[in-house]
N, C-alpha and C positions, 0 to 999 in steps of 0.2 A: 431488233430481235424477232419481232412478229413476222416481218418480211422474210427473214432467213428460215424461220419454221415453215412458212407457207411455201417457200421455194423447195425446201427439202420434201415436204408432203407432196408437191406437184411432181418432183423428180422421181419419187418412189412410185407414185401412181403410174407415171409414164413407163418406168422400167417394168412393172408388173404387167401393164397392158401389152408392152412389147414382148415379154416372155410368153404371155398367154397366146398371142398371135402366132408366134414361132411354134409353139406346141400344137396349136390347132392345125397349122399348115402341115406339119409332119403327120398328124393323125389322118388328115384328109388324104394325103398322098398314100398312106398305107391302105386305106379303105378303097380308094380308087384302083390301086394295084390288085387288091383281092377281087374286086368286082370285075376288072378286065380280065383277070386270070380265069374266073369262072365262066365267062362268056366264050372263051376260046376252047375250053375242054367241055364239050357237050357229050354225055354218054350216048353210045350207039344204041339204036332201038333194038330190042330183042323180041323175038317171036315167043309166044307162050303156048303151051300145050296143056290141055285140061286132062287131069287124071279122071277116067270114066267112073271109078269107084267112089272116090272121095269128092270130086268136083273142084279140087284145088288146082290152081294153075301153076305150072312150073316152066322154067326156061326150056325151050326146045333145043336139043343138040342137033347141030347141022352137020 
């Protein structure tokens, strides 16, 4: 009976570990996809123009 309980505990621990690894793998794939997506789309550099009265910079219209 003790061996059976030990086997069940070990099996449950193995299944929990397996499930955690699967979840971590999916999360890491999602994070990598977000990081790679951000690297591809870099915003274009914009020229700024300073307002002489206020000193605030605004995007210049080309």
